[in-house]
C-alpha positions in Angstrom: 0.0 0.0 0.0 1.3 3.5 -0.7 2.3 5.4 2.3 0.3 8.4 1.2 -2.9 6.4 0.7 -3.6 3.5 3.0 -6.8 2.5 1.2 -4.9 1.3 -1.9 -6.0 4.0 -4.2 -3.3 5.1 -6.6 -1.8 8.5 -5.7 1.3 10.4 -6.7 0.7 13.2 -4.2 3.9 14.4 -2.6 4.6 14.3 1.1 5.4 17.7 2.5 9.0 18.6 1.5 9.3 15.7 -0.9 9.0 15.3 -4.6 6.3 12.7 -4.8 5.9 8.9 -5.2 4.8 6.3 -2.8 6.2 3.6 -0.5 4.8 0.2 0.2 4.6 -0.3 4.0 3.1 -3.1 6.0 0.8 -1.7 8.7 2.5 -3.8 11.5 5.9 -2.2 10.5 4.8 1.4 11.0 5.6 1.8 14.7 9.2 0.4 14.2 9.6 2.7 11.2 8.4 5.7 13.2 10.8 4.8 16.0 13.7 4.5 13.5 12.9 7.9 12.0 12.6 9.5 15.5 16.1 8.1 16.3 17.4 9.6 13.1 15.7 12.9 13.9 17.3 13.0 17.3 20.7 12.4 15.8 20.3 15.0 13.1 19.0 17.5 15.7 22.1 17.0 17.7 24.3 17.5 14.6 22.4 20.7 13.8 22.9 21.9 17.4 26.6 21.2 17.2 26.8 23.0 13.8 25.1 26.1 15.1 27.2 26.3 18.3 30.5 24.8 17.4 31.2 24.7 13.7 32.2 28.3 13.0 35.9 28.9 13.0 38.0 32.0 13.5 41.2 32.9 11.6 43.7 30.8 13.4 46.9 32.7 12.5 45.5 36.2 12.3 46.8 36.7 8.7 44.9 37.3 5.5 45.3 33.7 4.3 43.7 32.2 7.5 41.0 34.9 7.4 40.1 33.9 3.8 40.2 30.2 4.7 38.0 30.7 7.8 35.5 32.8 5.8 35.3 30.2 3.1 34.9 27.4 5.6 32.2 29.2 7.5 30.3 30.1 4.3 30.3 26.5 3.1 29.4 25.2 6.6 26.8 27.7 7.9 25.8 30.3 5.3 24.3 30.6 1.9 21.7 28.1 0.8 24.0 25.2 -0.3 25.8 25.0 3.0 26.0 22.0 5.4 23.6 23.4 7.9 20.9 24.1 5.3 21.4 20.5 4.0 21.0 19.1 7.6 17.9 21.2 8.2 16.4 20.0 4.9 17.2 16.4 5.8 15.6 16.9 9.2 12.5 18.3 7.6 12.2 15.3 5.3 12.6 12.9 8.2 9.9 14.8 10.1 7.5 14.8 7.2 8.0 11.0 6.7 7.5 10.3 10.4 4.3 12.4 10.4 3.0 10.7 7.3 3.6 7.3 8.8 1.9 8.3 12.0 -1.1 9.5 10.0 -1.2 6.2 8.0 -1.0 4.2 11.3 -4.0 6.1 12.7 -5.9 5.5 9.5 -5.0 1.8 9.5 -6.1 1.5 13.2 -9.4 3.3 12.4 -10.1 1.0 9.4 -9.2 -2.1 11.4 -11.5 -0.9 14.2 -14.3 -0.2 11.8 -13.8 -3.6 10.1 -13.8 -5.4 13.5 -16.9 -3.6 14.6 -18.7 -4.5 11.3 -17.7 -8.2 11.7 -18.7 -8.4 15.3 -22.4 -7.9 15.0 -23.2 -9.4 11.6 -23.4 -13.2 12.2 
């Protein structure tokens, strides 16, 4: 079943922050997947925190060469759209969107299972 549509209907709707498509997921595997995504989110969050607080460097020799090198390093690490921090934040956002989508799918599966069980319980 596609992750974006637990009822089996074909859909190419994109998850938030993603480019589209679907993933086949067994309902019983969803809680483990959400836990794995949460562990990854925690690790990425820690890396983002370290990047913000500890990654920036200062010119180590106080000369123009080390000043230029430090500026280039800081720009590639923390500033300007294609830097490492922006990439980490984008990755975090994709992990979060995937976890939220899985949690939604799990709630839908549980509701469908509950409705099915209720329907079967009173019919015979």
